[in-house]
Biopython code that builds the backbone (N, CA, C, O; Angstrom):
import numpy as np
from Bio.PDB.StructureBuilder import StructureBuilder

atoms = [
    (1, "MET", "N", (63.233, 72.427, 69.807)),
    (1, "MET", "CA", (62.444, 72.003, 70.938)),
    (1, "MET", "C", (63.364, 71.450, 72.017)),
    (1, "MET", "O", (64.383, 70.825, 71.724)),
    (2, "HIS", "N", (62.995, 71.686, 73.249)),
    (2, "HIS", "CA", (63.741, 71.146, 74.379)),
    (2, "HIS", "C", (63.300, 69.710, 74.641)),
    (2, "HIS", "O", (62.147, 69.344, 74.416)),
    (3, "HIS", "N", (64.247, 68.908, 75.121)),
    (3, "HIS", "CA", (63.964, 67.530, 75.511)),
    (3, "HIS", "C", (64.701, 67.258, 76.817)),
    (3, "HIS", "O", (65.863, 67.630, 76.979)),
    (4, "VAL", "N", (64.014, 66.611, 77.735)),
    (4, "VAL", "CA", (64.660, 66.125, 78.944)),
    (4, "VAL", "C", (64.931, 64.648, 78.711)),
    (4, "VAL", "O", (64.012, 63.863, 78.476)),
    (5, "VAL", "N", (66.196, 64.283, 78.778)),
    (5, "VAL", "CA", (66.609, 62.903, 78.555)),
    (5, "VAL", "C", (66.944, 62.302, 79.917)),
    (5, "VAL", "O", (67.802, 62.808, 80.641)),
    (6, "ILE", "N", (66.253, 61.218, 80.251)),
    (6, "ILE", "CA", (66.485, 60.521, 81.513)),
    (6, "ILE", "C", (66.959, 59.119, 81.180)),
    (6, "ILE", "O", (66.235, 58.345, 80.554)),
    (7, "ALA", "N", (68.162, 58.796, 81.594)),
    (7, "ALA", "CA", (68.746, 57.484, 81.335)),
    (7, "ALA", "C", (68.955, 56.779, 82.668)),
    (7, "ALA", "O", (69.602, 57.319, 83.566)),
    (8, "GLU", "N", (68.411, 55.583, 82.797)),
    (8, "GLU", "CA", (68.518, 54.837, 84.049)),
    (8, "GLU", "C", (69.152, 53.474, 83.797)),
    (8, "GLU", "O", (68.878, 52.819, 82.791)),
    (9, "HIS", "N", (70.001, 53.064, 84.729)),
    (9, "HIS", "CA", (70.676, 51.780, 84.612)),
    (9, "HIS", "C", (70.605, 51.030, 85.933)),
    (9, "HIS", "O", (70.301, 51.616, 86.973)),
    (10, "SER", "N", (70.883, 49.746, 85.890)),
    (10, "SER", "CA", (70.889, 48.924, 87.101)),
    (10, "SER", "C", (72.239, 49.035, 87.806)),
    (10, "SER", "O", (73.223, 49.497, 87.226)),
    (11, "ALA", "N", (72.265, 48.611, 89.045)),
    (11, "ALA", "CA", (73.513, 48.618, 89.804)),
    (11, "ALA", "C", (74.564, 47.719, 89.148)),
    (11, "ALA", "O", (75.763, 47.970, 89.262)),
    (12, "GLU", "N", (74.102, 46.670, 88.460)),
    (12, "GLU", "CA", (75.033, 45.723, 87.843)),
    (12, "GLU", "C", (75.849, 46.348, 86.711)),
    (12, "GLU", "O", (76.976, 45.924, 86.457)),
    (13, "VAL", "N", (75.299, 47.341, 86.037)),
    (13, "VAL", "CA", (76.045, 47.972, 84.946)),
    (13, "VAL", "C", (76.500, 49.394, 85.296)),
    (13, "VAL", "O", (76.999, 50.116, 84.433)),
    (14, "CYS", "N", (76.330, 49.786, 86.541)),
    (14, "CYS", "CA", (76.747, 51.129, 86.968)),
    (14, "CYS", "C", (78.272, 51.257, 86.813)),
    (14, "CYS", "O", (79.015, 50.356, 87.203)),
    (15, "PRO", "N", (78.728, 52.367, 86.246)),
    (15, "PRO", "CA", (80.175, 52.559, 86.071)),
    (15, "PRO", "C", (80.960, 52.539, 87.379)),
    (15, "PRO", "O", (82.173, 52.330, 87.359)),
    (16, "THR", "N", (80.298, 52.753, 88.513)),
    (16, "THR", "CA", (81.024, 52.706, 89.782)),
    (16, "THR", "C", (81.372, 51.285, 90.200)),
    (16, "THR", "O", (82.247, 51.080, 91.042)),
    (17, "GLY", "N", (80.682, 50.285, 89.606)),
    (17, "GLY", "CA", (80.943, 48.906, 89.994)),
    (17, "GLY", "C", (81.225, 47.961, 88.847)),
    (17, "GLY", "O", (81.636, 46.823, 89.074)),
    (18, "ASN", "N", (81.015, 48.406, 87.619)),
    (18, "ASN", "CA", (81.204, 47.548, 86.455)),
    (18, "ASN", "C", (82.377, 48.089, 85.633)),
    (18, "ASN", "O", (82.307, 49.196, 85.099)),
    (19, "ALA", "N", (83.442, 47.313, 85.534)),
    (19, "ALA", "CA", (84.669, 47.781, 84.875)),
    (19, "ALA", "C", (84.460, 48.079, 83.388)),
    (19, "ALA", "O", (85.041, 49.030, 82.866)),
    (20, "LYS", "N", (83.644, 47.284, 82.705)),
    (20, "LYS", "CA", (83.428, 47.522, 81.269)),
    (20, "LYS", "C", (82.647, 48.817, 81.043)),
    (20, "LYS", "O", (82.985, 49.599, 80.154)),
    (21, "THR", "N", (81.606, 49.046, 81.843)),
    (21, "THR", "CA", (80.840, 50.281, 81.711)),
    (21, "THR", "C", (81.694, 51.478, 82.105)),
    (21, "THR", "O", (81.612, 52.535, 81.481)),
    (22, "LYS", "N", (82.501, 51.315, 83.126)),
    (22, "LYS", "CA", (83.406, 52.384, 83.550)),
    (22, "LYS", "C", (84.344, 52.779, 82.412)),
    (22, "LYS", "O", (84.517, 53.965, 82.130)),
    (23, "ALA", "N", (84.942, 51.795, 81.763)),
    (23, "ALA", "CA", (85.857, 52.070, 80.649)),
    (23, "ALA", "C", (85.117, 52.767, 79.507)),
    (23, "ALA", "O", (85.639, 53.708, 78.909)),
    (24, "LEU", "N", (83.904, 52.306, 79.208)),
    (24, "LEU", "CA", (83.104, 52.921, 78.152)),
    (24, "LEU", "C", (82.795, 54.376, 78.489)),
    (24, "LEU", "O", (82.939, 55.257, 77.641)),
    (25, "LEU", "N", (82.373, 54.628, 79.721)),
    (25, "LEU", "CA", (82.039, 55.994, 80.129)),
    (25, "LEU", "C", (83.275, 56.897, 80.104)),
    (25, "LEU", "O", (83.200, 58.036, 79.644)),
    (26, "LEU", "N", (84.394, 56.400, 80.592)),
    (26, "LEU", "CA", (85.619, 57.202, 80.585)),
    (26, "LEU", "C", (86.076, 57.515, 79.164)),
    (26, "LEU", "O", (86.677, 58.562, 78.919)),
    (27, "GLU", "N", (85.792, 56.604, 78.220)),
    (27, "GLU", "CA", (86.132, 56.838, 76.820)),
    (27, "GLU", "C", (85.160, 57.825, 76.172)),
    (27, "GLU", "O", (85.585, 58.762, 75.496)),
    (28, "MET", "N", (83.861, 57.616, 76.376)),
    (28, "MET", "CA", (82.846, 58.376, 75.646)),
    (28, "MET", "C", (82.495, 59.713, 76.306)),
    (28, "MET", "O", (82.158, 60.671, 75.610)),
    (29, "GLY", "N", (82.568, 59.789, 77.623)),
    (29, "GLY", "CA", (82.158, 61.001, 78.332)),
    (29, "GLY", "C", (82.754, 62.288, 77.785)),
    (29, "GLY", "O", (82.015, 63.238, 77.524)),
    (30, "PRO", "N", (84.079, 62.347, 77.603)),
    (30, "PRO", "CA", (84.682, 63.571, 77.087)),
    (30, "PRO", "C", (84.260, 63.915, 75.650)),
    (30, "PRO", "O", (84.395, 65.060, 75.219)),
    (31, "GLN", "N", (83.752, 62.922, 74.915)),
    (31, "GLN", "CA", (83.348, 63.146, 73.530)),
    (31, "GLN", "C", (81.915, 63.669, 73.392)),
    (31, "GLN", "O", (81.521, 64.108, 72.311)),
    (32, "ILE", "N", (81.138, 63.626, 74.470)),
    (32, "ILE", "CA", (79.711, 63.980, 74.417)),
    (32, "ILE", "C", (79.472, 65.362, 73.796)),
    (32, "ILE", "O", (78.622, 65.469, 72.912)),
    (33, "PRO", "N", (80.171, 66.421, 74.209)),
    (33, "PRO", "CA", (79.904, 67.732, 73.595)),
    (33, "PRO", "C", (80.129, 67.744, 72.083)),
    (33, "PRO", "O", (79.340, 68.343, 71.351)),
    (34, "LYS", "N", (81.181, 67.099, 71.609)),
    (34, "LYS", "CA", (81.458, 67.071, 70.167)),
    (34, "LYS", "C", (80.429, 66.233, 69.416)),
    (34, "LYS", "O", (80.030, 66.588, 68.306)),
    (35, "ILE", "N", (79.999, 65.129, 70.011)),
    (35, "ILE", "CA", (78.972, 64.292, 69.385)),
    (35, "ILE", "C", (77.672, 65.078, 69.275)),
    (35, "ILE", "O", (76.987, 65.009, 68.255)),
    (36, "ALA", "N", (77.334, 65.821, 70.316)),
    (36, "ALA", "CA", (76.118, 66.638, 70.294)),
    (36, "ALA", "C", (76.204, 67.686, 69.190)),
    (36, "ALA", "O", (75.288, 67.820, 68.379)),
    (37, "GLU", "N", (77.291, 68.416, 69.163)),
    (37, "GLU", "CA", (77.461, 69.479, 68.162)),
    (37, "GLU", "C", (77.378, 68.918, 66.743)),
    (37, "GLU", "O", (76.716, 69.495, 65.880)),
    (38, "LYS", "N", (78.050, 67.798, 66.506)),
    (38, "LYS", "CA", (78.051, 67.160, 65.188)),
    (38, "LYS", "C", (76.638, 66.814, 64.724)),
    (38, "LYS", "O", (76.345, 66.842, 63.529)),
    (39, "ASN", "N", (75.766, 66.486, 65.681)),
    (39, "ASN", "CA", (74.414, 66.047, 65.349)),
    (39, "ASN", "C", (73.358, 67.139, 65.508)),
    (39, "ASN", "O", (72.161, 66.851, 65.470)),
    (40, "GLY", "N", (73.787, 68.384, 65.686)),
    (40, "GLY", "CA", (72.829, 69.479, 65.789)),
    (40, "GLY", "C", (72.046, 69.477, 67.079)),
    (40, "GLY", "O", (70.907, 69.942, 67.122)),
    (41, "VAL", "N", (72.650, 68.957, 68.129)),
    (41, "VAL", "CA", (72.018, 68.910, 69.448)),
    (41, "VAL", "C", (72.761, 69.883, 70.358)),
    (41, "VAL", "O", (73.984, 69.816, 70.486)),
    (42, "ASN", "N", (72.018, 70.778, 70.982)),
    (42, "ASN", "CA", (72.590, 71.736, 71.919)),
    (42, "ASN", "C", (72.327, 71.249, 73.336)),
    (42, "ASN", "O", (71.173, 71.095, 73.736)),
    (43, "ILE", "N", (73.386, 71.007, 74.096)),
    (43, "ILE", "CA", (73.224, 70.597, 75.491)),
    (43, "ILE", "C", (72.941, 71.848, 76.314)),
    (43, "ILE", "O", (73.795, 72.724, 76.444)),
    (44, "VAL", "N", (71.738, 71.920, 76.864)),
    (44, "VAL", "CA", (71.310, 73.065, 77.664)),
    (44, "VAL", "C", (71.795, 72.910, 79.100)),
    (44, "VAL", "O", (72.232, 73.878, 79.723)),
    (45, "SER", "N", (71.715, 71.685, 79.621)),
    (45, "SER", "CA", (72.134, 71.423, 80.994)),
    (45, "SER", "C", (72.516, 69.952, 81.133)),
    (45, "SER", "O", (71.864, 69.062, 80.588)),
    (46, "GLY", "N", (73.583, 69.732, 81.874)),
    (46, "GLY", "CA", (73.997, 68.366, 82.118)),
    (46, "GLY", "C", (75.091, 67.950, 81.157)),
    (46, "GLY", "O", (75.697, 68.792, 80.495)),
    (47, "PRO", "N", (75.341, 66.679, 81.080)),
    (47, "PRO", "CA", (74.718, 65.569, 81.785)),
    (47, "PRO", "C", (74.962, 65.642, 83.297)),
    (47, "PRO", "O", (76.048, 65.979, 83.766)),
    (48, "TRP", "N", (73.905, 65.311, 84.029)),
    (48, "TRP", "CA", (73.944, 65.260, 85.489)),
    (48, "TRP", "C", (73.841, 63.803, 85.909)),
    (48, "TRP", "O", (73.010, 63.061, 85.385)),
    (49, "VAL", "N", (74.677, 63.389, 86.850)),
    (49, "VAL", "CA", (74.650, 62.024, 87.369)),
    (49, "VAL", "C", (74.325, 62.080, 88.856)),
    (49, "VAL", "O", (74.479, 63.118, 89.498)),
    (50, "ASN", "N", (73.878, 60.960, 89.388)),
    (50, "ASN", "CA", (73.492, 60.919, 90.799)),
    (50, "ASN", "C", (73.630, 59.503, 91.332)),
    (50, "ASN", "O", (74.014, 58.591, 90.599)),
    (51, "ARG", "N", (73.326, 59.326, 92.569)),
    (51, "ARG", "CA", (73.447, 58.010, 93.215)),
    (51, "ARG", "C", (72.219, 57.127, 92.988)),
    (51, "ARG", "O", (72.129, 56.037, 93.552)),
    (52, "GLU", "N", (71.296, 57.580, 92.183)),
    (52, "GLU", "CA", (70.083, 56.816, 91.879)),
    (52, "GLU", "C", (70.218, 56.033, 90.580)),
    (52, "GLU", "O", (69.220, 55.573, 90.024)),
    (53, "HIS", "N", (71.435, 55.881, 90.100)),
    (53, "HIS", "CA", (71.698, 55.141, 88.863)),
    (53, "HIS", "C", (70.971, 55.765, 87.680)),
    (53, "HIS", "O", (70.367, 55.069, 86.865)),
    (54, "SER", "N", (71.039, 57.086, 87.603)),
    (54, "SER", "CA", (70.416, 57.765, 86.467)),
    (54, "SER", "C", (71.278, 58.934, 86.008)),
    (54, "SER", "O", (72.107, 59.469, 86.744)),
    (55, "VAL", "N", (71.037, 59.299, 84.751)),
    (55, "VAL", "CA", (71.707, 60.427, 84.111)),
    (55, "VAL", "C", (70.594, 61.311, 83.557)),
    (55, "VAL", "O", (69.634, 60.810, 82.973)),
    (56, "VAL", "N", (70.720, 62.620, 83.738)),
    (56, "VAL", "CA", (69.722, 63.558, 83.224)),
    (56, "VAL", "C", (70.438, 64.595, 82.363)),
    (56, "VAL", "O", (71.446, 65.173, 82.770)),
    (57, "ILE", "N", (69.898, 64.818, 81.171)),
    (57, "ILE", "CA", (70.440, 65.821, 80.251)),
    (57, "ILE", "C", (69.263, 66.612, 79.695)),
    (57, "ILE", "O", (68.240, 66.033, 79.329)),
    (58, "VAL", "N", (69.404, 67.926, 79.631)),
    (58, "VAL", "CA", (68.419, 68.760, 78.951)),
    (58, "VAL", "C", (69.070, 69.234, 77.667)),
    (58, "VAL", "O", (70.142, 69.838, 77.686)),
    (59, "VAL", "N", (68.406, 68.952, 76.543)),
    (59, "VAL", "CA", (68.968, 69.295, 75.244)),
    (59, "VAL", "C", (67.940, 70.038, 74.406)),
    (59, "VAL", "O", (66.743, 70.028, 74.692)),
    (60, "GLU", "N", (68.443, 70.679, 73.369)),
    (60, "GLU", "CA", (67.627, 71.315, 72.347)),
    (60, "GLU", "C", (67.967, 70.643, 71.026)),
    (60, "GLU", "O", (69.139, 70.468, 70.692)),
    (61, "ALA", "N", (66.937, 70.268, 70.278)),
    (61, "ALA", "CA", (67.155, 69.670, 68.956)),
    (61, "ALA", "C", (65.956, 69.993, 68.082)),
    (61, "ALA", "O", (64.810, 69.886, 68.519)),
    (62, "ASP", "N", (66.226, 70.389, 66.841)),
    (62, "ASP", "CA", (65.146, 70.695, 65.907)),
    (62, "ASP", "C", (64.458, 69.440, 65.400)),
    (62, "ASP", "O", (63.269, 69.458, 65.081)),
    (63, "ARG", "N", (65.216, 68.344, 65.328)),
    (63, "ARG", "CA", (64.667, 67.109, 64.790)),
    (63, "ARG", "C", (64.926, 65.961, 65.755)),
    (63, "ARG", "O", (66.017, 65.838, 66.312)),
    (64, "SER", "N", (63.915, 65.125, 65.947)),
    (64, "SER", "CA", (64.082, 63.984, 66.848)),
    (64, "SER", "C", (65.140, 63.012, 66.326)),
    (64, "SER", "O", (65.799, 62.331, 67.110)),
    (65, "GLU", "N", (65.301, 62.949, 65.003)),
    (65, "GLU", "CA", (66.316, 62.076, 64.423)),
    (65, "GLU", "C", (67.721, 62.480, 64.861)),
    (65, "GLU", "O", (68.583, 61.628, 65.075)),
    (66, "ASN", "N", (67.945, 63.792, 64.991)),
    (66, "ASN", "CA", (69.253, 64.283, 65.446)),
    (66, "ASN", "C", (69.523, 63.831, 66.881)),
    (66, "ASN", "O", (70.633, 63.417, 67.215)),
    (67, "LEU", "N", (68.494, 63.917, 67.720)),
    (67, "LEU", "CA", (68.642, 63.498, 69.112)),
    (67, "LEU", "C", (68.896, 61.999, 69.184)),
    (67, "LEU", "O", (69.741, 61.550, 69.958)),
    (68, "ASP", "N", (68.175, 61.224, 68.389)),
    (68, "ASP", "CA", (68.361, 59.777, 68.368)),
    (68, "ASP", "C", (69.785, 59.419, 67.936)),
    (68, "ASP", "O", (70.420, 58.561, 68.550)),
    (69, "THR", "N", (70.284, 60.063, 66.893)),
    (69, "THR", "CA", (71.644, 59.796, 66.426)),
    (69, "THR", "C", (72.666, 60.172, 67.492)),
    (69, "THR", "O", (73.629, 59.440, 67.721)),
    (70, "PHE", "N", (72.455, 61.314, 68.143)),
    (70, "PHE", "CA", (73.346, 61.731, 69.237)),
    (70, "PHE", "C", (73.385, 60.668, 70.333)),
    (70, "PHE", "O", (74.461, 60.302, 70.806)),
    (71, "LEU", "N", (72.223, 60.176, 70.735)),
    (71, "LEU", "CA", (72.179, 59.175, 71.799)),
    (71, "LEU", "C", (72.884, 57.892, 71.378)),
    (71, "LEU", "O", (73.645, 57.318, 72.157)),
    (72, "MET", "N", (72.638, 57.441, 70.159)),
    (72, "MET", "CA", (73.270, 56.197, 69.703)),
    (72, "MET", "C", (74.794, 56.352, 69.610)),
    (72, "MET", "O", (75.536, 55.447, 69.991)),
    (73, "GLU", "N", (75.252, 57.492, 69.105)),
    (73, "GLU", "CA", (76.704, 57.699, 68.995)),
    (73, "GLU", "C", (77.365, 57.882, 70.357)),
    (73, "GLU", "O", (78.544, 57.570, 70.522)),
    (74, "SER", "N", (76.615, 58.382, 71.329)),
    (74, "SER", "CA", (77.163, 58.530, 72.681)),
    (74, "SER", "C", (77.200, 57.194, 73.421)),
    (74, "SER", "O", (77.873, 57.052, 74.441)),
    (75, "ARG", "N", (76.460, 56.214, 72.885)),
    (75, "ARG", "CA", (76.376, 54.850, 73.416)),
    (75, "ARG", "C", (75.626, 54.779, 74.739)),
    (75, "ARG", "O", (75.663, 53.749, 75.413)),
    (76, "LEU", "N", (74.954, 55.844, 75.117)),
    (76, "LEU", "CA", (74.182, 55.865, 76.363)),
    (76, "LEU", "C", (73.132, 54.752, 76.415)),
    (76, "LEU", "O", (72.968, 54.138, 77.469)),
    (77, "PRO", "N", (72.409, 54.465, 75.316)),
    (77, "PRO", "CA", (71.412, 53.391, 75.376)),
    (77, "PRO", "C", (71.996, 51.990, 75.537)),
    (77, "PRO", "O", (71.251, 51.050, 75.813)),
    (78, "GLN", "N", (73.299, 51.827, 75.372)),
    (78, "GLN", "CA", (73.891, 50.496, 75.531)),
    (78, "GLN", "C", (73.893, 50.035, 76.979)),
    (78, "GLN", "O", (73.920, 48.834, 77.250)),
    (79, "TRP", "N", (73.864, 50.980, 77.909)),
    (79, "TRP", "CA", (73.877, 50.581, 79.318)),
    (79, "TRP", "C", (72.795, 51.268, 80.141)),
    (79, "TRP", "O", (72.809, 51.214, 81.371)),
    (80, "ASN", "N", (71.848, 51.921, 79.447)),
    (80, "ASN", "CA", (70.749, 52.617, 80.112)),
    (80, "ASN", "C", (69.428, 52.389, 79.382)),
    (80, "ASN", "O", (69.410, 52.155, 78.173)),
    (81, "SER", "N", (68.347, 52.458, 80.109)),
    (81, "SER", "CA", (67.026, 52.625, 79.507)),
    (81, "SER", "C", (66.841, 54.127, 79.392)),
    (81, "SER", "O", (66.994, 54.848, 80.378)),
    (82, "VAL", "N", (66.512, 54.607, 78.199)),
    (82, "VAL", "CA", (66.470, 56.047, 77.956)),
    (82, "VAL", "C", (65.034, 56.492, 77.696)),
    (82, "VAL", "O", (64.335, 55.924, 76.857)),
    (83, "ARG", "N", (64.610, 57.511, 78.426)),
    (83, "ARG", "CA", (63.317, 58.156, 78.201)),
    (83, "ARG", "C", (63.574, 59.569, 77.713)),
    (83, "ARG", "O", (64.474, 60.253, 78.200)),
    (84, "ILE", "N", (62.776, 60.000, 76.745)),
    (84, "ILE", "CA", (62.908, 61.345, 76.193)),
    (84, "ILE", "C", (61.581, 62.055, 76.400)),
    (84, "ILE", "O", (60.537, 61.597, 75.935)),
    (85, "LEU", "N", (61.635, 63.180, 77.102)),
    (85, "LEU", "CA", (60.432, 63.958, 77.376)),
    (85, "LEU", "C", (60.501, 65.278, 76.624)),
    (85, "LEU", "O", (61.216, 66.186, 77.047)),
    (86, "PRO", "N", (59.762, 65.408, 75.501)),
    (86, "PRO", "CA", (59.708, 66.707, 74.832)),
    (86, "PRO", "C", (59.143, 67.723, 75.830)),
    (86, "PRO", "O", (58.138, 67.457, 76.489)),
    (87, "SER", "N", (59.777, 68.861, 75.937)),
    (87, "SER", "CA", (59.411, 69.828, 76.979)),
    (87, "SER", "C", (59.397, 71.247, 76.446)),
    (87, "SER", "O", (60.052, 71.571, 75.456)),
    (88, "LEU", "N", (58.633, 72.080, 77.130)),
    (88, "LEU", "CA", (58.521, 73.497, 76.792)),
    (88, "LEU", "C", (59.044, 74.337, 77.943)),
    (88, "LEU", "O", (58.968, 73.918, 79.098)),
    (89, "PRO", "N", (59.575, 75.520, 77.645)),
    (89, "PRO", "CA", (59.899, 76.443, 78.740)),
    (89, "PRO", "C", (58.604, 76.783, 79.493)),
    (89, "PRO", "O", (57.529, 76.802, 78.894)),
    (90, "MET", "N", (58.698, 77.044, 80.769)),
    (90, "MET", "CA", (57.531, 77.308, 81.608)),
    (90, "MET", "C", (56.652, 78.405, 81.022)),
    (90, "MET", "O", (55.426, 78.295, 81.034)),
    (91, "GLU", "N", (57.276, 79.464, 80.509)),
    (91, "GLU", "CA", (56.490, 80.576, 79.963)),
    (91, "GLU", "C", (55.609, 80.122, 78.808)),
    (91, "GLU", "O", (54.449, 80.522, 78.710)),
    (92, "GLN", "N", (56.166, 79.282, 77.930)),
    (92, "GLN", "CA", (55.388, 78.794, 76.793)),
    (92, "GLN", "C", (54.288, 77.840, 77.263)),
    (92, "GLN", "O", (53.176, 77.874, 76.737)),
    (93, "GLY", "N", (54.584, 77.007, 78.231)),
    (93, "GLY", "CA", (53.564, 76.124, 78.798)),
    (93, "GLY", "C", (52.430, 76.907, 79.427)),
    (93, "GLY", "O", (51.261, 76.558, 79.264)),
    (94, "MET", "N", (52.771, 77.962, 80.142)),
    (94, "MET", "CA", (51.753, 78.817, 80.770)),
    (94, "MET", "C", (50.893, 79.487, 79.702)),
    (94, "MET", "O", (49.676, 79.584, 79.857)),
    (95, "GLN", "N", (51.514, 79.945, 78.627)),
    (95, "GLN", "CA", (50.772, 80.576, 77.542)),
    (95, "GLN", "C", (49.825, 79.567, 76.894)),
    (95, "GLN", "O", (48.669, 79.891, 76.619)),
    (96, "ASP", "N", (50.305, 78.352, 76.649)),
    (96, "ASP", "CA", (49.471, 77.305, 76.078)),
    (96, "ASP", "C", (48.269, 77.022, 76.973)),
    (96, "ASP", "O", (47.156, 76.859, 76.475)),
    (97, "ILE", "N", (48.478, 76.963, 78.283)),
    (97, "ILE", "CA", (47.394, 76.722, 79.221)),
    (97, "ILE", "C", (46.396, 77.880, 79.191)),
    (97, "ILE", "O", (45.185, 77.660, 79.159)),
    (98, "ALA", "N", (46.899, 79.089, 79.203)),
    (98, "ALA", "CA", (46.026, 80.266, 79.183)),
    (98, "ALA", "C", (45.147, 80.306, 77.935)),
    (98, "ALA", "O", (44.000, 80.750, 77.994)),
    (99, "GLU", "N", (45.684, 79.843, 76.806)),
    (99, "GLU", "CA", (44.962, 79.905, 75.540)),
    (99, "GLU", "C", (44.103, 78.668, 75.267)),
    (99, "GLU", "O", (43.330, 78.667, 74.309)),
    (100, "SER", "N", (44.217, 77.634, 76.070)),
    (100, "SER", "CA", (43.484, 76.402, 75.816)),
    (100, "SER", "C", (42.091, 76.441, 76.441)),
    (100, "SER", "O", (41.813, 77.245, 77.331)),
    (101, "THR", "N", (41.233, 75.560, 75.957)),
    (101, "THR", "CA", (39.887, 75.428, 76.508)),
    (101, "THR", "C", (39.948, 74.421, 77.635)),
    (101, "THR", "O", (40.473, 73.321, 77.465)),
    (102, "SER", "N", (39.407, 74.796, 78.800)),
    (102, "SER", "CA", (39.424, 73.889, 79.949)),
    (102, "SER", "C", (38.445, 72.749, 79.764)),
    (102, "SER", "O", (37.395, 72.917, 79.143)),
    (103, "LEU", "N", (38.784, 71.602, 80.297)),
    (103, "LEU", "CA", (37.935, 70.423, 80.200)),
    (103, "LEU", "C", (36.756, 70.511, 81.163)),
    (103, "LEU", "O", (35.639, 70.133, 80.812)),
    (104, "PHE", "N", (36.995, 71.004, 82.366)),
    (104, "PHE", "CA", (35.933, 71.084, 83.390)),
    (104, "PHE", "C", (35.685, 72.514, 83.786)),
    (104, "PHE", "O", (34.832, 72.781, 84.631)),
]
sb = StructureBuilder()
sb.init_structure("model")
sb.init_model(0)
sb.init_chain("A")
sb.init_seg("    ")
for serial, (resi, resn, name, xyz) in enumerate(atoms, 1):
    if name == "N":
        sb.init_residue(resn, " ", resi, " ")
    sb.init_atom(name, np.array(xyz, "f"), 0.0, 1.0, " ", f" {name:<3s}", serial, name[0])
structure = sb.get_structure()
């Protein structure tokens, strides 16, 4: 299943202004692909960063436990609030809608 991972942090812990977070990110960032692979998580897109103090990653994982372990080992939750949105490819979502009973 695909998951959209959205991690948001405050300006106070942003790696652009916080030396400890910067050091952590510089240490852990290059390890992210290996941590994902080790935990059975396929990075589909990202990680993407922006000026809004957020990180976005699209991943594939068969088990939510694998995704949780990947996030903890990447240390992303130590300086971010992390939201995980289980997601479907558009085609599958459209098929689900077509086959569902409408409410109104």
